[in-house]
N, C-alpha and C positions, 0 to 999 in steps of 0.2 A: 504494500500500500504506500502510495506517495505521501510525503509529509510536507506541510506548508507551515511556516512560521507566520503568525498573524498578530499584528498589533492593532487593536481596534480603535476607532475614533473615540469611543467611550464604552461604558458597560451596559448601556441600554440594549435590550434584546435585539432590536433591529440591526445593531452594529456588532453584536457579539454572538449571542445564542443562536440566532437564525442563520448566521453565516457559517457557524460550525456544523449545523444540521444540513445546510445546503451542500457543504463540502462532503459530508458523509454520504449524501445522495449521489455524489460523483466519485465515490471510492477514495476520498482524500482524508487523511488524518490531519487535523489542525492542532498546532502547538501554540498555546497562548500564554501570556504572562500570568502570574498569580492574580487571583481575583482582587486582592487588596491593592495590587500595584496599578490596576486600571480603574479602580473605583472612583466614580464621580458622584457627587451629591450636591444638591442645592444647600442653602444655609441651614445649618443644623441647630442654631441657637437663636432665641428671640428675647428682646427686652420689651417690657410692657409696664404700663401703669393701669392697674385695674383691667378694664376691658378695652383699653386703647393700646394698639401695637406701636412701639416707638422705633424699633430697629430689628433687623435680622443680620446674622453674621455667621462665620465659621463654616464655609463650604468645604468640600473635599475634592481634591484633584489627584490625578495619577502621579505616581512616583517616577519621575523622568530618569533619574539615575539608575534605579533598579531595572527599568525597561531597557536602558542602554546595555546594562550588564546581561540581561536576559538575551538580547539579540546576539551579543558577542559570544555567549555561552553556547548558542545553538547554531552558529554559522555552518559548522561542518555536518550537523545532524539532520538537516532538512533539505528538501529538493527545490524549494522556492520561498520567496519572501513577499508578504503584503504588509506594508507598514504605514500607519497613519502618522504623518508628520506632526499633526496637532497633538497627538498623545505623546510622541517621542520628545517633542520640544517644549510643550506647554502643559502636559498632563491631561489632555483631552480637549474637546470642542469648547466647553465653557471656559476652560483655562486659557484658551487661545484668544479670547476676547475680553479678558480681564482689563479693567481700566488701569492706566499707568500714569505715573508722574513724569515719565520720560519715554520718548519713542525710540531710545537707543542711539548709538553713535552713527558715524558715517559708514555707509555701505562700502565694502562687504564686511568690515570689522565692527558692525553695529552692536554685537553682543556675543562675546567669545563663549559664554556659557551655552547660548542657544545654538550657535554654529558648531560648537564642539559636540553637542548632542546629535545634530543633523549629520555630522561627518561620520558617524558610525555606519551610515549607509554606504559611504565611500569605502569603509573598511570591509564591508561584506564583499563588494565587487573586487577589491584587491585580493582578498583571500580566496574567493571562489568565482572567478570571472565568468564562468559558463552557467551559473545558476540565475534564473530570472528574478529580478528585483523590481517589484511594483510598489509605487507609493501613491497614497491618496492625500491630497492637500485641500484646504478650503480657503477661499477668499472670505474675509470676515463679513458677517452678515450686517444688515442695516441696524437692527435693534440691539438693545442691551439684553442681558439675561435676567429675567425676573427672579427676585429673591436669591441672588448671588451677591455677596458682599454688600447687602443692604439695598440693592436697587429694587425699586417698587414697580408695580404695574403702571403707575403714572409715568415713571421714567422710561419704561419699555415703550409705551404708546407715544410719548413725546419724542423719544430718540428715533423711532422708526419713521414718523412723519418728518422729522428734522432731516434725517439722512436721505429721504426720498427727493428732497428739493434739488434742482439742477445746480451743478457746480460749473465754474469756468473751465473750459476745455484745456487740458494740458497733456502733452505727449512725452515730455522728458521726465525721467524718474524723480529727480529732486523737485521739479516743479509740481508734480503730483503730491509729494509729501508736504510741500509748503502751501498747497492750494485747497486743502480740504474745507477751509472756511470762506472761500471766495465765491461769490455769486457770479453768474454770467456777465453782469454789468460792472464787475470789478469791486463792488462793495462787500462788506463782511456780514455774516449772519449775526443775529442778536444773541443774547444769553439765555439758554434754556432755563426753565424753572426747576426741573426735577433731576437733572444730571449735569455733571461737569463736562462741558464740551471739549475742553483741552485734554482731559484725561481720556475721553473717548477717542479723540484724534490721535493721541499717543498710542493707544491700543492698535488703531488702524496702521499707523506708521510702522510699528514694530512687526505686525503680522505681514504687512505688504513687503517689508524687507525680507522676511522669511520666504514669502512666495517667490520673490525675485532670486534669492539665494538658491533655492531648490532648483529652479530652472537654469540659472546661469552657471552655478558651480557644480551641480550634481547631474542634471539631465544632460547638459551640453557636453560634459566630460565623459559621459557614458556610465557613470556610477548608478544611474537609474535607467532601467530598460523601458519602463512605461510609467507615465505620470498621469493620474486622474485629478483634475482640479475642479472641485465643486464650488459653485457660488451659492452660499447658504443665505436664504431669505433675501432675495434680490428684487429689483424693480427695473422698469424700462429706462429710468434715468436716476440720477442721484449720485451719492458719494462713491459708489462702486464703479461707476461708468469709466472713469479714467484708468482705474486699476485694471479692469477687464480689457480695455482697448490696448493698454501697454503690454500686458502679458500675451495677448493674441498677436500683436505686432512682433513681439520677440520670437514667438513660435514661427512666424512667417519668415523673419529675417535671418534667424540663426539655427532653426531646427527643420528647415525644408518644409514648412507648413503651408497651408492654403486656407484662407479665410480664418486664420487663427487656430487651425487644427492640424494635427498630423496623426492619422490613425495608428501609425507604427510607434509613435513616441510620446505624444501628449494630446489629451482631449480636455477641453474646458467647457463646462455646461452648468445649468442650474440643477443642483442636487447636493446632498451631503450624506444623509442617512442611507442612501442606496449605493454609495461608492464601494463599500465592502463587498456587497453582493456582486457588483459589476466586475470588480477585479478578481474575485474568486471564479467568476465565469470565465474570464480571460485566462486565468492560471490553469483551470481545468483543461481548457482547450490546448494550451501549451504542453502540459504534462502528459496528456493522453496522446499527444502527437497525431492528431487527426489528419494533419497534412493539408488542410484547406480552411478557408474562411466560410462558414455556413452563410447561406444567402437568406436574408430576412426581408419580408415585405410587410406592409401594413394595410389593413382594410378598415375604414372608419364606418361605424354604425351611428350616425348622427353627423353633426357638422364636421367638416374636414379639419384636421389638426392644424393646418396652416393658418386657420382663422382664429385659433384659440391661444391666448397668452394667459397663463396662470397668474393670479394676483401676487404671488410671491416669486415670480420669475421674469426674465427679461427676453426670452426667446419663445417662439411658438412651440406648441406641443409636437408638431411634426418635426421641426428641426431638432428638438430635444430627443425624440425617438431616433432620428438618423444618427446623431452624435453618440447616443448611448450604444447603438449597434456597433459603431466604430470602437467605443471604449471596451466592450466585451470581447472584441476580436472578430466580430462578424462583418458581413458585407451587405449594405442596404441596396435593394433593387427596387426600382420604381415599377417595373413590369417584368413579365416573363416568369419562368419557373423559380420557386424558392424552396429552401429546405425547411424553413419555419415561418409560419404566418402569425403576425401580431393582429389580434382582433381588438381594436381600440373602440370602446363603447363611449361615445360622446353625447348621446341623446337617450334619455330614459325610454322614449317611445320606440326605440329601435332595439330594446333589450331582448325581446322574444326572438326577433329576427337574428340577432347576434348569436344567441344560444343555438338556434337552429343551424346557423352556419358552422358553428364549432362542431356540432354533431355531424354535419356533412363532411367536415375535414377529417373527423375520426373515422368515418366510413371509408374515406379515401386514403387513410393512414398518412395524413399530413400533420406533423407536429404543430401544435398551436399554443399561443400565449394569449391570455385575456387580461385586459386592463380596464378598470372602471374609472373613467375620467368624469363621470357625472357627479359623483359625490365629492364634497370638498375634502375635509380631513378624514372622512370615513366612507365606507362603501355605501352606495345608494341602495335604498330598499327595493325599488322596482327592478333594478338591474340584478341585484343579488338573488331575489326570488326567481327571476327568469333563469338564471344560471343554475341554481340549485335544483330546479325542477327537471334538469336534463342529466342523464347518467353519463353522458360524454364528458362532462366537466371534470370528472375524476381522472381523465387522461391528459389534462392540461400539463404542459411542461413548466408553466409559470403563470402566476396570477397575483395581482395586487389591487387593492382599492384604498390604500392608506396614504394619507397626507398629501403633499404637493405632487404636481404632475411628475416632476423629476424623481421624487422618492418612489412613486408608483412604477415608473419606467425602470429605474435602476434595480429595484427589488425583483420585479417580474422577469426582466431580461437576463439579469445575472443568474437567477435561479434556473431559467430555461437553458442558458448556454452551458452551464456546468453539467446539468443533467443530460443534455443532448450529447455532449462530448463523451460521456461515460456510456450512454446507451448504445452508441455506434461502435465502441471499441472493446468493451468488456464482454467476455464469453464465459466466465466461471459462474456456475449456478449459485453457489453459496454467496459469493460477493454480490451478484445481481439481486439476490433476495434481500440482503441487509440494506442495500442502497435503495431498493424499492420501498421498503418500510420507512426509511428516512425521508424520501421524497413525499410519500403519501402523508406522513406526519406534518411536513412543512406546508404542503398544499392545504391540508385540513386546517392547520393553524391560521393560515392567511384568512380564510373565511371566518373562522371562530373569533379571531381578533378584529379584523377589519370591519366586520358587520356586527356579530353578536355582542362583542364588547364595545367597540368604538361607536356603534350606532345605537345600541339598546342599553346595555348595562351601565355604561359610563354616565348616562343621564340620571339614573338612580343614585349613583355614587355622588355625582356633583350636587344633586338636589339635597341629599342628606348632609353632606359636608358643609355646604353653604348655609343651610338652615341651623347648623350647630356650630357656627364659627365662635371662637373664643373672643374675637375682637370686632367691635362695631365698625372699625375703619378698614376691614379686610373684606371686600365683597366676594372674592373668589378663594375661599378657604381651601378648595380642592387643589390649588396650585402647590400647596405644601401642607398636607394634612397632618403630618407629624408635629408641625409647629402650631397650626391654626385650629386644630381640633383637640379635644381632650383625649388622654389615653383610652378612656372608656369608649368614646365615640369612634376612635380609630379602630378599636377592636370590632365594633359594630360594622364599620365599613369593610374591614377585611372579611368578616363572616358573610356580609352581603355579597361581596365579590366572589367568594368561593362557592357559596350556594348557587348563585346565578350561573356561574361558569360550569358547574356540574349539570345544571338543567340545559344550558346551551349546548354542551358537548353531546348530550343525549339527543337533543333536537336535531343538531347538525348531522349526526351519524345516521339518522333516520331519513334524511333527504335523499333523493334519487342520485345526486352526485356522489354520495359516499355510502350508499346503502349496502350492507353486507350481502355478498353473493350476487348482487345485481349490478353493481358498478365495478369498473375495472380501471387499472392504471397500466401504463406501458412499462414492461419489465426489461425489454431488450429490443433494439432495432437491428435486424439481420442485415447482412451485406447487400441483400437484394432490395432492402428498404422496407420489407414487411415487418410487422410488429409481433412480438410475443407479449401477451398481457397477463396480469395477475388480478385476481378478484379481491376487492376490499372485504376484509373479514371482521373488522371491528375497530372501535376507537375508544380510548379511555383517557381520563385526566386525573392525576393524583389530587386528592382534595386540597392538600396544603401547597400545591404547586403555584396557583396564581397568587401574586403578591404585588404590592405597589413598590417596585424596586427603588424609585426615587422619592417615595412618600407623596406622590401626586397622582391624580386620577388619570393624567394623560398617558402614563406608561405603566404597563404591567408585565411581569414575567408570565409566560404561558407556554407550557411544553406538553401538548397532547401527544399520545402515542397511538399510532395507527399501524395495524398489521395487514399484510396482503398475503394471499396464498394462491 
């Protein structure tokens, strides 16, 4: 079994647990740092007077030095590397956007501690030049992080609106660093009420220097084989625009790119929490040596993706799909034969038609991915019901209905690419069986979480949490229930979660998509292209498995177990 060292963006399930299961579905063993070393948490302490919250503090970030030593320890023991630069250099995604009193020194010697951590990537390539090294990096998002080092919901809302405002165009690196506060007319922005704009700008300066360092010092020198740059929480204009334009221009001028992209070396697009999935998909294709780039096409059921720009993104859904295909190591085709079809559901009124089309693909043995773009941060009810009413859904290679368009695309395409690479190369019966169970479990989880939790159960959790807030000035207690609800109420919330997810697991297992003995999943794709399938035999969820990993309603751990025979 191939082994991949994986340093996640943080320890939320979308970035860690799910990627590990995805890899298992592709016959890959994932080696990760100790849980405590990648642990991220929102503020863990609160100061209050009576029922008025005064402040929150004491977040938890990853241990960057221990992560560096973990990488060094395993260089010789694994077959490939997927490393989050945010975790390695900053202790995770929330650590990478911490407010700063200084933006660092002059590039490239802006922060020896940070560059020293990043340079462990160079050490990997020097030690094992033939092993693939993939890195995921992020451009700092627009908003602050709520309840990290005291930042409030008001600070988040104000910062996001503030950062969306157009800045004066700048193309030179230093001019971008100096121009964050300059409007297009040359004047400066006013002083925000709820956050310190200079500390915010310093955070951007430091992170942007790291973005540049990774491209300029590591990708260009060959220390990184492939770089995925995700633009987290973006907009069609604003403080990120010059940063994005600069990095895209660098790719074109120095890395043989076109329109800011090079499918063989670096892709830049709106996403963050789907990058781990995408790079694991690319890694699986490389390690299983399929020898070609699978062809992907997309068919829209609803408005064409070229007409849709997600509220948290700066490019169309269609372009985001195309660039994600490049990121996972595939080849996008506008017409003609394809190896895998993406069914993009963009209109709820087309959901039944989309499900029927997926069933037709299954009859023709055409591997398929389904993505629900109708729902915002959760799967749409009409779309989900239409999908779950069809037994062919159990044969999907990838699916997602969670969060931003970029997240959905990254999760679904990465999941499908790694699975496809394994299905067409593996021939050992026992290995195929173990991988099929892993894939079935992950596909089942996507529906269980994206719809049954994110659409249904979360509403109950939020209602109870907000109704039992300890503080009158905290309207959204569910954003940090460990701090804003009493221990007794938190226990009620955990029990509510676990009771509902038991009910939801049973309900989902009875739907046609996953019904025992009636639904099937692809077990192997023969050299002729024909499928060997296994039947779903059952699904279960340990009662104490679901938990609020960050103490907030938005994220839960969830590990259902599905068996196929």
